[in-house]
N, C-alpha and C positions, 0 to 999 in steps of 0.2 A: 449507473452501477446498480444492478439488481441483487447482487450477491453479497450484500454487506452483513457482517457479523458485528453485533453490538456487544461490547465488553464492558461490564459494570464492575468497577473497582471500588469497594467500600472500605478498604484498609486504612485510608488516610495518607498513604504514601504511594510513590510510583512502584509498580510491580512488573516483573518479567514473567509472563505466563508461558507454560508449554501445554498446549491443548491438543486433543485429537477429536476427530469428527467421524460420524457415521451418516451417510446420505440416506434420506428417507423419501419414500414416494408419497403421493397424496393420501394414501391410507395409513401413513406412518409406519410402513414396513421398510426394513433395511434393504437398500440396494447394494448387495455385497460386491458387485463388480465395479462400483463407482468409487474412484479414489478422490478424496477431498484434500486439497492443500490450500495454503493461503498466500496472498501477495505480500503482506507486511511481515509475516513470520511468527504469528502467535502459535504456530504448530512446531516451531523449532527454536524458540527463545530469542528471536531477533526484535520483537516488538516490545517497547516499554509502554505500559498502560498507566496513564496518570490516574489520580484519584478522580472518581466520577465516571464518565462514559467516554469510551473511545471506540474506534472501529478497525476492523480488518476486512479484507475482501477475500471471499472464498472462490476457489477454482475447482471445477469438477472435470474429471476425465474418465474414460472407459465406457463400456456399453451401458446405456441407461442414463447417461449424464443429463439428458434433456428431460428426464422424468423426475428429477429432484424437486421436491416441494418443500422440504425442511431438512434440518440437520439435528443430530443429537451431539452434544458437546460433552467431552470428558476433560476435566482439569487434572493433568498429570502432576504438575508442580507449579509453584510460584516462588520467585525470589525477589528480594528487594533490589531495585535498580541502582546501579553504581552512580548514574547521573539522572536526577529526576526529570520527568517529562514536564513540559510547559503547560500552563493553563490554556494558552492559545495555540491554535494550529500554526505551524511554520508554513508560510506561503511560498509558492514557487512562481518565478517569472522567467520565461524563455528569453534568451538574449542572442543576438547575432554575433558574428565574429568581432564586431566593433563595440559590443556592449550595449547596443540599442535594443529596447524592448520590442519583441515580436510575439506573434501568437504561437501557441503550442502546436499548431498545425503546420507551421513553417519549418524549414530546416534550420534548427538552432544549434549553436555551438557551445553555449554556456547556460547554466541555470542559476539565477540569483535566489537565495533563500533569505527570508526575513523573519526575525524573531521579535515578537512584541512583549515578551516577558522580561522580568527584572533580573533574570539569571540566565546563564548560558544553557543551551540545550544541545543534545547530540541527535542527529537525524541521518536517515538514509533517503535516497530518492529512487522512486520506481517510475519508469516510463512504460505506460500501459497501452497496448493496442486492444481495442474492444471489437467484438464481432458486430454485425449488423443483422440481427435476427428479424424474422417477420413479426408483425404485430401479435402480441399475446405470448411470445416466447421470450424468456429472460435473456438479458444481455450478459455475455461471458467475457472475461479477460482472456484473450487468446494468446497473447505474448506479453511477457513482463521482463524488462531489462533494467538492471541496476545502472544508475548513473553515478559514477564516482564511488566513493566508499563512505565510511562513517565520517560525518562532518560536524564540527562544533560550531554553532552559530552564537555569537556574543549577545549579551543582553541588549535589547533595543537596538539590534544591529543586523548586519547582513553578512553573508558569505557567498562567494561565487564558486561554482563547481564547473570545471571544464568537461565537455562531453567528448569522450575518447573511446577507442576500441569498439567493443560490442555495442555500446550505447550509441556511438556515432553511426555505426552501420544500421542500427534499428531506426534511428531518426531519419537517415537517408532513405531507407526502404519505405517508411510509413509517413513521411511528411506529405502534406497536401491531401492526406486521407481524411475521412469523415469522423473518426472516433479514436482519439488518443487523449491520454491524461498524463500530467507530470505531477506526481504526488510525493510529498515529503512525509515521513512518519518517524515518530520517536523511536530511537534504537540505542543500542550500546555495543 
């Protein structure tokens, strides 16, 4: 993942940011035809950023998308999260139809989420297909599919989300491929 956006929250609580981005070239000039969006939703109020540091993944589209060297970020608003984000990342594990652990590269039918924190957290799951660029070119998220909806994971517990609809089609299409991720992110 080359397109990571690091979000630093110094407020002491979990926040929901709404950000916008301008793509910049290597000379820090704006690339006006490049649209910048995010995987986890910091540009639309879907990501809950805990106190400290969290990430989102940027996506670029339009003429000049491979010329992006940096981004300018504008904070439009922040709101206090209804459910706080955990201190630990919620982990994902692909499962087959029988509930056995398999790799994310195989055709899975469920995703197990694990929460290490002392309180419940709410997350969403993104199934991401990455491109395979030549050496020296940044890797891009070319397809992002939501798996399930908002899921509450209990403290020191797990939740299992079934892979259905568009997510099942994406897994069928991209399984056995070289570059996929299953990522859980704090949301509300």
